[in-house]
C-alpha positions as CSV (number, residue, x, y, z in Angstrom):
1,X,0.0,0.0,0.0
2,X,1.3,3.4,-0.9
3,X,1.8,5.6,2.1
4,X,1.0,9.3,2.2
5,X,1.1,12.1,4.6
6,X,-2.4,13.3,5.6
7,X,-1.1,16.7,6.4
8,X,-0.4,17.2,2.7
9,X,-4.0,16.8,1.8
10,X,-5.8,18.5,4.7
11,X,-6.3,22.2,5.3
12,X,-3.7,23.5,7.7
13,X,-6.5,24.9,9.9
14,X,-7.8,21.4,10.5
15,X,-4.7,20.4,12.4
16,X,-5.3,23.3,14.8
17,X,-8.7,21.8,15.9
18,X,-9.1,20.4,19.3
19,X,-11.9,17.8,19.4
20,X,-15.1,18.9,21.2
21,X,-15.4,17.4,24.6
22,X,-19.0,17.0,25.8
23,X,-20.2,16.9,29.3
24,X,-19.2,13.7,31.0
25,X,-21.6,10.7,31.1
26,X,-21.0,7.7,33.4
27,X,-21.6,4.1,32.2
28,X,-22.5,1.8,35.0
29,X,-24.3,-1.4,35.7
30,X,-25.3,-0.2,39.1
31,X,-28.9,0.5,39.8
32,X,-27.9,3.6,41.7
33,X,-29.2,6.7,40.0
34,X,-26.6,9.0,38.4
35,X,-27.0,12.8,38.9
36,X,-25.9,14.1,35.5
37,X,-25.3,17.8,35.9
38,X,-22.6,18.2,33.3
39,X,-24.5,19.0,30.1
40,X,-27.1,21.6,30.8
41,X,-29.9,19.3,30.0
42,X,-33.5,19.7,31.1
43,X,-34.4,17.9,34.3
44,X,-37.9,17.3,33.0
45,X,-39.2,14.6,30.7
46,X,-41.4,15.8,27.8
47,X,-45.2,15.4,28.4
48,X,-46.5,11.8,27.9
49,X,-49.2,13.1,25.6
50,X,-46.5,14.3,23.2
51,X,-44.9,10.9,23.2
52,X,-48.3,9.2,22.6
53,X,-48.9,11.3,19.5
54,X,-45.7,10.4,17.8
55,X,-45.2,6.8,18.6
56,X,-46.6,5.6,15.3
57,X,-44.1,7.7,13.4
58,X,-41.4,5.1,13.8
59,X,-43.4,2.9,11.4
60,X,-42.8,5.5,8.6
61,X,-39.0,5.5,9.0
62,X,-38.7,3.9,5.5
63,X,-39.7,7.3,4.1
64,X,-37.6,10.5,4.0
65,X,-38.6,13.4,6.2
66,X,-39.9,16.7,4.9
67,X,-36.6,18.3,3.8
68,X,-38.0,21.8,4.4
69,X,-39.5,21.2,7.8
70,X,-42.7,22.9,6.8
71,X,-44.8,21.7,9.8
72,X,-42.1,22.7,12.3
73,X,-41.5,26.1,10.7
74,X,-45.2,26.8,10.7
75,X,-45.4,26.2,14.4
76,X,-42.3,28.3,15.1
77,X,-44.1,31.1,13.2
78,X,-47.1,30.8,15.5
79,X,-45.1,30.4,18.7
80,X,-42.6,33.2,18.2
81,X,-44.5,35.5,15.7
82,X,-41.9,35.0,13.0
83,X,-41.8,35.1,9.2
84,X,-41.8,31.6,7.6
85,X,-39.1,32.5,4.9
86,X,-36.7,33.7,7.6
87,X,-36.3,30.3,9.3
88,X,-33.9,27.4,8.7
89,X,-34.0,24.2,10.8
90,X,-31.1,21.9,11.6
91,X,-30.0,18.7,13.3
92,X,-29.3,20.6,16.5
93,X,-28.2,24.3,16.6
94,X,-24.7,23.0,16.1
95,X,-25.7,21.8,12.7
96,X,-27.0,25.3,11.8
97,X,-23.9,26.9,13.3
98,X,-21.7,24.7,11.1
99,X,-23.7,25.6,8.0
100,X,-23.3,29.3,8.8
101,X,-19.5,28.9,9.0
102,X,-19.4,27.0,5.7
103,X,-21.5,29.6,4.0
104,X,-19.8,32.8,5.1
105,X,-16.3,31.8,5.9
106,X,-13.4,32.2,3.5
107,X,-10.1,30.3,3.3
108,X,-7.6,32.6,5.1
109,X,-10.4,34.7,6.6
110,X,-10.9,35.4,10.3
111,X,-13.6,34.4,12.8
112,X,-13.9,36.2,16.1
113,X,-14.9,34.2,19.2
114,X,-14.9,35.4,22.8
115,X,-12.6,34.1,25.4
116,X,-14.4,31.6,27.7
117,X,-16.9,31.0,25.0
118,X,-18.5,27.9,23.5
119,X,-15.7,25.7,22.2
120,X,-17.6,24.5,19.1
121,X,-17.2,28.0,17.5
122,X,-13.4,27.7,16.9
123,X,-13.9,24.1,15.7
124,X,-16.3,25.1,12.9
125,X,-14.2,28.2,12.1
126,X,-11.0,26.2,11.6
127,X,-12.9,23.4,9.7
128,X,-13.9,26.1,7.2
129,X,-10.3,27.2,6.8
130,X,-10.4,30.3,8.9
131,X,-8.1,31.7,11.5
132,X,-9.7,32.0,15.0
133,X,-9.3,35.3,16.7
134,X,-10.0,35.3,20.5
135,X,-11.4,38.5,22.0
136,X,-10.4,38.8,25.6
137,X,-13.3,38.8,28.1
138,X,-13.9,41.4,30.7
139,X,-13.3,39.1,33.7
140,X,-15.9,36.5,32.9
141,X,-18.2,38.6,30.6
142,X,-18.0,38.9,26.9
143,X,-16.4,42.2,26.0
144,X,-18.1,43.9,23.1
145,X,-15.4,46.5,23.0
146,X,-12.6,43.9,22.7
147,X,-14.5,42.1,19.9
148,X,-14.8,45.5,18.0
149,X,-11.1,46.0,18.5
150,X,-10.4,42.6,17.1
151,X,-12.1,43.3,13.7
152,X,-9.9,43.5,10.7
153,X,-10.4,43.5,6.9
154,X,-10.2,39.7,7.1
155,X,-13.0,39.2,9.6
156,X,-15.9,37.2,8.2
157,X,-18.0,36.0,11.2
158,X,-18.4,36.9,14.9
159,X,-19.8,34.3,17.2
160,X,-21.6,35.4,20.4
161,X,-23.5,33.2,22.8
162,X,-26.0,35.3,24.8
163,X,-26.3,34.2,27.5
164,X,-22.8,32.9,27.3
165,X,-21.8,29.2,27.9
166,X,-20.1,28.4,30.2
167,X,-20.0,31.6,32.2
168,X,-23.8,32.3,32.3
169,X,-23.2,36.0,31.7
170,X,-25.4,38.2,29.5
171,X,-25.3,41.1,27.1
172,X,-28.3,43.3,27.6
173,X,-30.2,44.9,24.7
174,X,-28.7,48.4,25.0
175,X,-25.2,47.2,24.9
176,X,-25.9,44.8,22.1
177,X,-27.5,47.5,20.0
178,X,-24.5,49.7,20.5
179,X,-22.2,46.8,19.5
180,X,-24.2,45.9,16.3
181,X,-24.2,49.5,15.2
182,X,-20.4,49.5,15.2
183,X,-19.9,46.2,13.4
184,X,-19.3,46.5,9.6
185,X,-22.3,45.2,7.7
186,X,-20.2,42.8,5.6
187,X,-19.5,40.8,8.8
188,X,-21.9,38.1,9.9
189,X,-22.8,38.3,13.6
190,X,-24.2,35.1,15.0
191,X,-26.2,35.5,18.2
192,X,-26.5,32.0,19.7
193,X,-29.5,32.1,22.0
194,X,-29.4,28.5,23.2
195,X,-30.5,29.6,26.7
196,X,-32.6,32.6,25.8
197,X,-36.0,31.1,26.8
198,X,-34.9,31.0,30.4
199,X,-34.5,34.8,30.6
200,X,-37.4,36.8,32.0
201,X,-35.4,40.1,32.4
202,X,-37.0,42.7,30.1
203,X,-33.6,44.3,29.5
204,X,-32.6,41.3,27.3
205,X,-33.3,40.6,23.7
206,X,-32.6,37.4,21.9
207,X,-32.0,39.4,18.7
208,X,-35.0,38.3,16.7
209,X,-36.6,41.7,16.9
210,X,-33.3,43.2,15.5
211,X,-33.3,41.2,12.2
212,X,-34.9,43.9,10.1
213,X,-32.6,46.6,11.5
214,X,-29.4,44.6,11.1
215,X,-29.3,42.5,7.9
216,X,-26.0,40.9,8.9
217,X,-27.1,39.0,12.0
218,X,-28.2,35.4,12.4
219,X,-30.0,34.3,15.6
220,X,-29.7,30.6,16.4
221,X,-31.9,28.6,18.8
222,X,-32.1,25.1,20.1
223,X,-34.7,22.6,21.4
224,X,-32.0,20.9,23.6
225,X,-32.3,23.0,26.7
226,X,-35.7,24.3,27.9
227,X,-37.6,22.1,25.5
228,X,-35.9,18.9,26.7
229,X,-35.1,17.5,23.3
230,X,-31.3,17.1,23.6
231,X,-31.5,13.5,22.4
232,X,-33.5,14.3,19.3
233,X,-31.0,17.0,18.0
234,X,-33.2,19.9,16.8
235,X,-32.3,23.5,16.3
236,X,-33.2,26.5,14.1
237,X,-32.0,29.9,13.1
238,X,-33.7,33.2,12.1
239,X,-32.3,35.9,9.8
240,X,-33.2,37.9,6.8
241,X,-34.6,36.1,3.8
242,X,-31.5,36.4,1.6
243,X,-29.2,34.9,4.3
244,X,-31.6,32.0,4.9
245,X,-31.8,31.3,1.1
246,X,-28.0,30.9,1.1
247,X,-28.0,28.7,4.2
248,X,-30.7,26.5,2.7
249,X,-28.4,25.8,-0.3
250,X,-25.6,24.6,2.0
251,X,-27.4,22.5,4.6
252,X,-27.6,18.8,4.2
253,X,-30.7,17.2,2.5
254,X,-33.2,15.9,4.9
255,X,-31.1,17.2,7.8
256,X,-33.9,17.0,10.4
257,X,-35.5,13.6,10.9
258,X,-39.3,13.0,11.0
259,X,-39.5,12.3,14.7
260,X,-37.6,15.4,15.7
261,X,-39.7,17.6,13.4
262,X,-43.0,16.3,14.9
263,X,-41.9,16.2,18.5
264,X,-40.5,19.8,18.1
265,X,-43.8,20.9,16.6
266,X,-45.8,19.5,19.5
267,X,-43.5,20.6,22.4
268,X,-43.8,24.2,21.2
269,X,-47.5,24.0,22.0
270,X,-46.9,22.9,25.6
271,X,-47.0,26.2,27.4
272,X,-47.4,24.7,30.8
273,X,-44.3,22.6,30.3
274,X,-42.4,25.8,29.3
275,X,-43.7,27.7,32.2
276,X,-42.8,25.0,34.7
277,X,-39.2,24.9,33.3
278,X,-38.8,28.6,33.6
279,X,-40.1,28.7,37.2
280,X,-37.9,25.8,38.3
281,X,-34.8,27.4,36.6
282,X,-35.4,30.8,38.1
283,X,-35.7,29.3,41.6
284,X,-32.5,27.3,41.4
285,X,-30.3,29.8,39.6
286,X,-30.8,32.1,42.5
287,X,-30.5,29.5,45.3
288,X,-27.4,27.7,44.0
289,X,-24.9,30.6,44.1
290,X,-26.0,31.5,47.7
291,X,-25.7,28.0,48.9
292,X,-22.4,27.3,47.1
293,X,-20.8,30.5,48.7
294,X,-22.0,29.2,52.1
295,X,-20.0,26.0,51.5
296,X,-16.8,28.0,50.9
297,X,-16.5,28.2,47.1
298,X,-17.1,31.1,44.7
299,X,-20.2,31.2,42.5
300,X,-21.7,33.7,40.2
301,X,-25.1,35.1,39.0
302,X,-26.3,33.1,35.9
303,X,-28.8,33.8,33.3
304,X,-28.8,30.3,31.9
305,X,-29.6,26.8,33.2
306,X,-26.3,26.3,34.9
307,X,-24.1,27.9,37.5
308,X,-20.4,28.6,37.4
309,X,-18.2,27.7,40.4
310,X,-14.7,28.7,41.2
311,X,-12.3,26.8,43.5
312,X,-9.7,28.6,45.4
313,X,-6.8,26.2,44.9
314,X,-4.9,27.6,47.9
315,X,-7.7,26.2,50.1
316,X,-9.1,23.2,48.1
317,X,-8.3,20.9,45.2
318,X,-10.8,21.1,42.3
319,X,-9.7,17.7,41.1
320,X,-10.4,16.1,44.4
321,X,-13.8,17.8,44.7
322,X,-14.8,16.5,41.3
323,X,-13.4,13.1,42.0
324,X,-15.4,13.0,45.3
325,X,-18.6,14.0,43.6
326,X,-18.1,11.3,40.9
327,X,-17.8,8.6,43.6
328,X,-21.3,9.8,44.7
329,X,-22.5,9.4,41.1
330,X,-22.7,13.2,40.6
331,X,-21.3,14.5,37.3
332,X,-20.5,18.2,36.7
333,X,-18.5,19.9,34.0
334,X,-14.8,20.5,34.5
335,X,-13.9,23.7,32.5
336,X,-10.2,23.1,32.1
337,X,-10.5,22.7,28.4
338,X,-12.1,26.2,28.3
339,X,-8.9,27.6,29.8
340,X,-10.7,27.9,33.1
341,X,-8.6,25.6,35.3
342,X,-10.0,26.7,38.6
343,X,-13.7,26.5,37.5
344,X,-16.4,23.9,37.0
345,X,-20.0,24.2,36.0
346,X,-23.1,22.6,37.4
347,X,-26.4,22.3,35.5
348,X,-29.7,23.1,37.1
349,X,-31.1,19.6,37.3
350,X,-34.0,18.3,39.3
351,X,-34.7,19.4,42.8
352,X,-33.5,16.1,44.2
353,X,-30.3,16.1,42.2
354,X,-29.5,19.6,43.2
355,X,-30.1,18.9,46.9
356,X,-27.8,15.8,46.6
357,X,-25.2,17.9,44.8
358,X,-25.1,20.6,47.6
359,X,-25.0,18.0,50.3
360,X,-22.1,16.1,48.7
361,X,-20.3,19.3,47.6
362,X,-20.3,20.3,51.3
363,X,-19.0,16.8,52.2
364,X,-16.3,17.1,49.6
365,X,-15.1,20.3,51.2
366,X,-15.2,18.9,54.8
367,X,-13.1,15.8,53.9
368,X,-9.4,16.0,54.5
369,X,-8.8,15.1,50.9
370,X,-10.3,18.3,49.6
């Protein structure tokens, strides 16, 4: 067999990619329940009546799904008061984000990402042949000023998660408007609103209302968080019609399966489910930082469905705390691969899981090993 060097046939930017590391899962044969608080998943199961309505769809798996997701788009229009032609759907919002990068990047171009931002943005930027420019955060918050200072003639796309993952910080509408007014219109600004449904603060905007004013922005959303469909992989984006037409050319054919389209359509109608999720999240995102600080660790206000925690390594060992929690079948997210070596993140799970987490976190601090 003739040998060859893969580096000779792969874009140089591909070699710079660090594989995405998801929140940890624990495989075990034990009947003991695992408290998975590592991936920002919903603590609630979708309503039984939704499941009952789609059970028969498995029998039609021999047929391709609706490639244009018409039923789902129509429900998105009704739920969020949108324009049908301004929507694209995807196999999770990460699918849509990847399509955006493919469509608007250019070999040798630049993509701006924020420090301490979602690690998938640099991956899709480099996969598209772009150089990744990291704009320094203002402590843990996305710095709009530093992003603006990072713009050059080569800048193609700016990725912003609002609220930001994994810090839970937010950019309010007034600051966002000022930022967008100063971004050149030939640069695509992606506003990733994966956690936007959790926010009740009126100072916030997910960006959808700004589409007509700023033709260069794309708002992405997901069904994985508040709508509890992480396992079905479903997301969507909203932008002006011309941008959506381009994205539709690039996306994969039949990229959203039949089951996901139908369950997504139905879950959007479940207003009580949505209300329950928001109330539960609001309660615990306020409780957790207070209780964590009482235990002796630092924690921060969050606008998402997780809370950021910092360990003072002069007092405690983060590695030992996480190891202790794991022995108690509690999984949280170590943020070392985000460049945050003293931090970890805990999802807002069920009440029972969070009470267990606080109890065992306290125990981890009180042990001599911590």
